[in-house]
DSSP file (Angstrom, degrees, kcal/mol; ACC not computed):
  #  RESIDUE AA STRUCTURE BP1 BP2  ACC     N-H-->O    O-->H-N    N-H-->O    O-->H-N    TCO  KAPPA ALPHA  PHI   PSI    X-CA   Y-CA   Z-CA
    1    1 A X              0   0    0      0, 0.0     2,-0.1     0, 0.0     0, 0.0   0.000 360.0 360.0 360.0 146.3  -32.6   -3.1   47.5
    2    2 A X        -     0   0    0      1,-0.1     2,-0.3     0, 0.0     0, 0.0  -0.444 360.0-121.4 -75.9 143.6  -29.3   -5.0   47.2
    3    3 A X        -     0   0    0     -2,-0.1     2,-0.6     1,-0.0    -1,-0.1  -0.657  19.8-136.8 -82.4 139.0  -28.9   -8.4   48.8
    4    4 A X        -     0   0    0     -2,-0.3     2,-0.4     0, 0.0    -1,-0.0  -0.866  16.7-144.0 -98.0 123.6  -26.1   -8.7   51.3
    5    5 A X        -     0   0    0     -2,-0.6     2,-0.3     1,-0.0     0, 0.0  -0.683  16.9-119.6 -88.6 136.9  -24.1  -11.9   50.9
    6    6 A X        -     0   0    0     -2,-0.4     2,-0.4     1,-0.1    -1,-0.0  -0.583  23.0-130.4 -75.9 133.5  -22.8  -13.6   53.9
    7    7 A X        -     0   0    0     -2,-0.3     7,-0.1     1,-0.1    -1,-0.1  -0.714  31.4-106.9 -83.6 128.9  -19.0  -14.0   54.0
    8    8 A X        -     0   0    0     -2,-0.4    -1,-0.1     1,-0.1     6,-0.0  -0.321  29.7-163.1 -59.4 133.5  -18.0  -17.5   54.8
    9    9 A X        +     0   0    0      4,-0.0     2,-0.2     5,-0.0    -1,-0.1   0.863  64.9  71.7 -87.9 -39.3  -16.6  -17.7   58.3
   10   10 A X  S  > S-     0   0    0      1,-0.1     4,-2.2     4,-0.0     5,-0.2  -0.548  80.9-128.5 -81.5 144.1  -14.8  -21.0   58.3
   11   11 A X  H  > S+     0   0    0      1,-0.2     4,-2.5    -2,-0.2     5,-0.2   0.869 110.5  54.5 -56.7 -37.6  -11.5  -21.3   56.4
   12   12 A X  H  > S+     0   0    0      1,-0.2     4,-2.7     2,-0.2    -1,-0.2   0.896 108.2  49.0 -65.2 -37.8  -12.8  -24.4   54.6
   13   13 A X  H  > S+     0   0    0      2,-0.2     4,-2.5    -3,-0.2    -2,-0.2   0.907 111.7  48.4 -67.4 -40.9  -15.9  -22.5   53.5
   14   14 A X  H  X S+     0   0    0     -4,-2.2     4,-2.5     2,-0.2    -2,-0.2   0.907 112.6  49.3 -64.6 -40.4  -13.8  -19.7   52.2
   15   15 A X  H  X S+     0   0    0     -4,-2.5     4,-2.7     2,-0.2    -2,-0.2   0.925 111.2  48.9 -64.1 -45.0  -11.6  -22.1   50.4
   16   16 A X  H  X S+     0   0    0     -4,-2.7     4,-2.3     2,-0.2    -2,-0.2   0.919 112.6  48.2 -61.1 -43.2  -14.6  -23.9   48.8
   17   17 A X  H  X S+     0   0    0     -4,-2.5     4,-2.3     1,-0.2    -2,-0.2   0.913 112.5  48.7 -63.6 -42.2  -16.1  -20.6   47.7
   18   18 A X  H  X S+     0   0    0     -4,-2.5     4,-2.4     1,-0.2    -2,-0.2   0.902 111.4  49.7 -64.7 -40.5  -12.7  -19.5   46.2
   19   19 A X  H  X S+     0   0    0     -4,-2.7     4,-2.8     2,-0.2    -2,-0.2   0.875 109.6  51.5 -67.3 -36.8  -12.3  -22.9   44.4
   20   20 A X  H  X S+     0   0    0     -4,-2.3     4,-2.6     2,-0.2    -2,-0.2   0.928 111.5  47.2 -63.8 -43.8  -15.9  -22.6   43.0
   21   21 A X  H  X S+     0   0    0     -4,-2.3     4,-2.5     2,-0.2    -2,-0.2   0.893 112.4  50.2 -64.5 -38.1  -15.1  -19.1   41.7
   22   22 A X  H  X S+     0   0    0     -4,-2.4     4,-2.7     2,-0.2    -2,-0.2   0.921 110.6  49.0 -65.1 -43.9  -11.8  -20.4   40.2
   23   23 A X  H  X S+     0   0    0     -4,-2.8     4,-2.4     2,-0.2    -2,-0.2   0.913 112.2  49.1 -60.5 -42.8  -13.6  -23.3   38.5
   24   24 A X  H  X S+     0   0    0     -4,-2.6     4,-2.3     2,-0.2    -2,-0.2   0.919 112.2  48.1 -62.4 -43.4  -16.2  -20.8   37.1
   25   25 A X  H  X S+     0   0    0     -4,-2.5     4,-2.6     1,-0.2    -2,-0.2   0.902 111.5  49.7 -65.3 -40.7  -13.4  -18.6   35.9
   26   26 A X  H  X S+     0   0    0     -4,-2.7     4,-2.5     2,-0.2    -1,-0.2   0.896 110.8  49.7 -65.3 -39.1  -11.5  -21.5   34.3
   27   27 A X  H  X S+     0   0    0     -4,-2.4     4,-2.1     2,-0.2    -2,-0.2   0.910 112.5  47.5 -64.8 -41.4  -14.7  -22.7   32.5
   28   28 A X  H  X S+     0   0    0     -4,-2.3     4,-2.5     2,-0.2    -2,-0.2   0.900 112.1  49.8 -65.6 -40.4  -15.3  -19.1   31.2
   29   29 A X  H  X S+     0   0    0     -4,-2.6     4,-2.7     2,-0.2    -2,-0.2   0.898 109.1  52.0 -64.8 -40.1  -11.7  -18.9   30.1
   30   30 A X  H  X S+     0   0    0     -4,-2.5     4,-2.3     2,-0.2    -2,-0.2   0.914 111.1  47.3 -62.4 -43.1  -12.0  -22.2   28.3
   31   31 A X  H  X S+     0   0    0     -4,-2.1     4,-2.5     2,-0.2    -2,-0.2   0.922 112.6  49.1 -64.0 -44.4  -15.1  -21.1   26.5
   32   32 A X  H  X S+     0   0    0     -4,-2.5     4,-2.4     1,-0.2    -2,-0.2   0.905 111.5  49.3 -62.1 -41.2  -13.5  -17.8   25.5
   33   33 A X  H  X S+     0   0    0     -4,-2.7     4,-2.5     2,-0.2    -1,-0.2   0.893 110.1  51.0 -66.3 -39.2  -10.4  -19.5   24.3
   34   34 A X  H  X S+     0   0    0     -4,-2.3     4,-2.3     2,-0.2    -2,-0.2   0.920 111.7  47.3 -62.9 -43.5  -12.5  -22.0   22.2
   35   35 A X  H  X S+     0   0    0     -4,-2.5     4,-2.7     2,-0.2    -2,-0.2   0.895 110.7  53.0 -63.8 -39.5  -14.4  -19.0   20.7
   36   36 A X  H  X S+     0   0    0     -4,-2.4     4,-2.5     2,-0.2    -2,-0.2   0.928 109.6  47.5 -61.0 -46.0  -11.0  -17.3   20.0
   37   37 A X  H  X S+     0   0    0     -4,-2.5     4,-2.2     2,-0.2    -1,-0.2   0.895 111.9  50.7 -64.0 -39.9   -9.7  -20.3   18.2
   38   38 A X  H  X S+     0   0    0     -4,-2.3     4,-2.2     2,-0.2    -2,-0.2   0.934 112.9  45.5 -61.7 -46.4  -12.9  -20.6   16.1
   39   39 A X  H  X S+     0   0    0     -4,-2.7     4,-2.4     1,-0.2    -2,-0.2   0.866 110.8  53.6 -66.2 -35.8  -12.7  -17.0   15.2
   40   40 A X  H  X S+     0   0    0     -4,-2.5     4,-2.3     2,-0.2    -1,-0.2   0.897 108.5  49.4 -65.3 -39.8   -9.0  -17.3   14.4
   41   41 A X  H  X S+     0   0    0     -4,-2.2     4,-2.1     2,-0.2    -2,-0.2   0.905 110.8  50.0 -65.0 -41.0   -9.7  -20.2   12.0
   42   42 A X  H  X S+     0   0    0     -4,-2.2     4,-2.2     1,-0.2    -2,-0.2   0.900 109.9  50.8 -63.5 -40.3  -12.5  -18.2   10.3
   43   43 A X  H  X S+     0   0    0     -4,-2.4     4,-2.6     1,-0.2    -2,-0.2   0.904 107.6  53.2 -63.5 -41.0  -10.1  -15.3    9.9
   44   44 A X  H  X S+     0   0    0     -4,-2.3     4,-2.3     1,-0.2    -2,-0.2   0.904 109.0  49.4 -60.5 -41.0   -7.5  -17.7    8.4
   45   45 A X  H  X S+     0   0    0     -4,-2.1     4,-2.2     2,-0.2    -1,-0.2   0.903 111.2  49.1 -64.0 -40.8  -10.1  -18.8    5.9
   46   46 A X  H  X S+     0   0    0     -4,-2.2     4,-2.4     2,-0.2    -2,-0.2   0.902 110.9  49.9 -65.4 -40.6  -11.0  -15.2    5.0
   47   47 A X  H  X S+     0   0    0     -4,-2.6     4,-2.6     2,-0.2    -2,-0.2   0.905 110.0  50.7 -65.4 -40.9   -7.3  -14.4    4.5
   48   48 A X  H  X S+     0   0    0     -4,-2.3     4,-2.2     2,-0.2    -1,-0.2   0.910 111.0  49.0 -62.6 -41.2   -6.8  -17.4    2.3
   49   49 A X  H  X S+     0   0    0     -4,-2.2     4,-2.2     1,-0.2    -2,-0.2   0.906 111.6  49.1 -63.7 -41.1   -9.8  -16.3    0.2
   50   50 A X  H  X S+     0   0    0     -4,-2.4     4,-2.6     2,-0.2    -2,-0.2   0.894 108.6  53.5 -64.7 -40.1   -8.5  -12.8    0.0
   51   51 A X  H  X S+     0   0    0     -4,-2.6     4,-2.2     1,-0.2    -2,-0.2   0.919 109.1  48.9 -61.1 -43.6   -5.1  -14.1   -1.1
   52   52 A X  H  X S+     0   0    0     -4,-2.2     4,-2.1     1,-0.2    -1,-0.2   0.909 111.3  49.7 -62.3 -42.0   -6.7  -16.1   -3.9
   53   53 A X  H  X S+     0   0    0     -4,-2.2     4,-2.5     1,-0.2    -2,-0.2   0.895 109.5  51.5 -64.1 -39.9   -8.7  -13.1   -5.0
   54   54 A X  H  X S+     0   0    0     -4,-2.6     4,-2.7     2,-0.2    -1,-0.2   0.885 108.5  51.4 -65.9 -37.4   -5.5  -10.9   -5.0
   55   55 A X  H  X S+     0   0    0     -4,-2.2     4,-2.4     2,-0.2    -1,-0.2   0.923 111.3  47.7 -64.3 -42.4   -3.7  -13.5   -7.2
   56   56 A X  H  X S+     0   0    0     -4,-2.1     4,-2.4     2,-0.2    -2,-0.2   0.913 112.7  49.0 -62.9 -42.5   -6.6  -13.5   -9.7
   57   57 A X  H  X S+     0   0    0     -4,-2.5     4,-2.6     2,-0.2    -2,-0.2   0.913 110.7  50.2 -63.9 -42.7   -6.6   -9.7   -9.7
   58   58 A X  H  X S+     0   0    0     -4,-2.7     4,-2.4     2,-0.2    -2,-0.2   0.920 111.4  48.6 -61.4 -43.5   -2.8   -9.5  -10.2
   59   59 A X  H  X S+     0   0    0     -4,-2.4     4,-2.3     1,-0.2    -1,-0.2   0.897 111.1  50.7 -62.9 -40.0   -3.1  -12.0  -13.1
   60   60 A X  H  X S+     0   0    0     -4,-2.4     4,-2.4     1,-0.2    -2,-0.2   0.904 110.4  49.1 -64.3 -41.6   -5.9  -10.0  -14.6
   61   61 A X  H  X S+     0   0    0     -4,-2.6     4,-2.5     2,-0.2    -2,-0.2   0.894 110.0  51.4 -64.7 -39.2   -3.9   -6.8  -14.4
   62   62 A X  H  X S+     0   0    0     -4,-2.4     4,-2.1     2,-0.2    -2,-0.2   0.914 111.0  47.9 -63.9 -41.9   -0.9   -8.5  -16.0
   63   63 A X  H  X S+     0   0    0     -4,-2.3     4,-2.3     1,-0.2    -2,-0.2   0.903 111.8  50.0 -65.0 -40.3   -3.1   -9.7  -18.9
   64   64 A X  H  X S+     0   0    0     -4,-2.4     4,-2.6     2,-0.2    -2,-0.2   0.893 108.1  53.4 -64.7 -39.2   -4.5   -6.2  -19.3
   65   65 A X  H  X S+     0   0    0     -4,-2.5     4,-2.4     2,-0.2    -1,-0.2   0.915 109.5  48.2 -61.6 -42.7   -1.0   -4.7  -19.3
   66   66 A X  H  X S+     0   0    0     -4,-2.1     4,-2.5     2,-0.2    -2,-0.2   0.911 111.4  50.2 -64.6 -41.7    0.0   -7.1  -22.1
   67   67 A X  H  X S+     0   0    0     -4,-2.3     4,-2.5     1,-0.2    -2,-0.2   0.910 111.3  48.7 -61.8 -42.2   -3.2   -6.2  -24.1
   68   68 A X  H  X S+     0   0    0     -4,-2.6     4,-2.6     2,-0.2    -2,-0.2   0.906 110.6  50.7 -64.8 -41.8   -2.5   -2.5  -23.6
   69   69 A X  H  X S+     0   0    0     -4,-2.4     4,-2.3     2,-0.2    -2,-0.2   0.918 112.2  46.7 -63.4 -43.4    1.1   -3.0  -24.8
   70   70 A X  H  X S+     0   0    0     -4,-2.5     4,-2.4     1,-0.2    -2,-0.2   0.913 113.3  49.0 -64.0 -41.7    0.0   -4.9  -27.9
   71   71 A X  H  X S+     0   0    0     -4,-2.5     4,-2.5     2,-0.2    -2,-0.2   0.891 110.6  50.8 -65.3 -38.8   -2.7   -2.3  -28.7
   72   72 A X  H  X S+     0   0    0     -4,-2.6     4,-2.4     2,-0.2    -1,-0.2   0.920 110.3  49.3 -64.1 -43.8   -0.1    0.5  -28.2
   73   73 A X  H  X S+     0   0    0     -4,-2.3     4,-2.1     1,-0.2    -2,-0.2   0.924 112.1  48.2 -61.7 -43.7    2.3   -1.2  -30.6
   74   74 A X  H  X S+     0   0    0     -4,-2.4     4,-2.4     1,-0.2    -2,-0.2   0.900 111.4  50.6 -63.5 -40.8   -0.5   -1.6  -33.2
   75   75 A X  H  X S+     0   0    0     -4,-2.5     4,-2.4     2,-0.2    -1,-0.2   0.878 109.1  51.2 -65.3 -37.9   -1.5    2.0  -32.8
   76   76 A X  H  X S+     0   0    0     -4,-2.4     4,-2.5     2,-0.2    -1,-0.2   0.892 110.0  49.9 -66.6 -38.6    2.1    3.2  -33.3
   77   77 A X  H  X S+     0   0    0     -4,-2.1     4,-2.5     2,-0.2    -2,-0.2   0.924 111.7  48.0 -64.2 -43.3    2.3    1.0  -36.5
   78   78 A X  H  X S+     0   0    0     -4,-2.4     4,-2.6     2,-0.2    -2,-0.2   0.899 111.3  50.7 -63.2 -39.8   -0.9    2.5  -37.8
   79   79 A X  H  X S+     0   0    0     -4,-2.4     4,-2.5     2,-0.2    -2,-0.2   0.911 110.6  49.0 -63.6 -42.0    0.3    6.0  -37.0
   80   80 A X  H  X S+     0   0    0     -4,-2.5     4,-2.2     2,-0.2    -2,-0.2   0.913 112.1  48.8 -64.2 -41.4    3.6    5.4  -38.8
   81   81 A X  H  X S+     0   0    0     -4,-2.5     4,-2.4     2,-0.2    -2,-0.2   0.910 111.5  49.5 -63.6 -42.5    1.6    4.0  -41.8
   82   82 A X  H  X S+     0   0    0     -4,-2.6     4,-2.4     1,-0.2    -2,-0.2   0.898 109.7  51.6 -63.9 -40.2   -0.6    7.1  -41.8
   83   83 A X  H  X S+     0   0    0     -4,-2.5     4,-2.2     2,-0.2    -1,-0.2   0.909 109.8  49.6 -62.4 -41.7    2.4    9.4  -41.6
   84   84 A X  H  X S+     0   0    0     -4,-2.2     4,-2.2     2,-0.2    -2,-0.2   0.929 111.6  48.5 -62.8 -45.0    3.9    7.6  -44.6
   85   85 A X  H  X S+     0   0    0     -4,-2.4     4,-2.0     1,-0.2    -2,-0.2   0.885 110.7  50.9 -63.7 -39.2    0.7    7.9  -46.6
   86   86 A X  H  X S+     0   0    0     -4,-2.4     4,-1.0     2,-0.2    -1,-0.2   0.902 109.8  49.8 -65.7 -39.7    0.4   11.6  -45.7
   87   87 A X  H  < S+     0   0    0     -4,-2.2     3,-0.4     1,-0.2    -2,-0.2   0.891 112.5  47.6 -66.1 -37.4    4.0   12.3  -46.9
   88   88 A X  H  < S+     0   0    0     -4,-2.2    -1,-0.2     1,-0.2    -2,-0.2   0.832 108.0  56.2 -70.8 -31.1    3.3   10.5  -50.1
   89   89 A X  H  <        0   0    0     -4,-2.0    -1,-0.2     1,-0.2    -2,-0.2   0.700 360.0 360.0 -75.4 -18.5    0.0   12.4  -50.6
   90   90 A X     <        0   0    0     -4,-1.0    -1,-0.2    -3,-0.4    -2,-0.2   0.455 360.0 360.0 -81.7 360.0    1.8   15.8  -50.4
């Protein structure tokens, strides 16, 4: 069965009860805000790590693009040489 709480009768008692609840709420809010700031800092660290990884990935893609371009050029030269040899062989 539920307990029935007595409502403070005197204005001073009601004020004290309200101030206690306000103090409790402020303490809870302070804790929540501290946790929020901690989580925000952790998120900032994760974002910085992700940014670094993306820069490395971009650099890797740029290097791969250059390698592909050099390989394509070499393949085109080989194809041209093969075409010349085939024309001479005919």
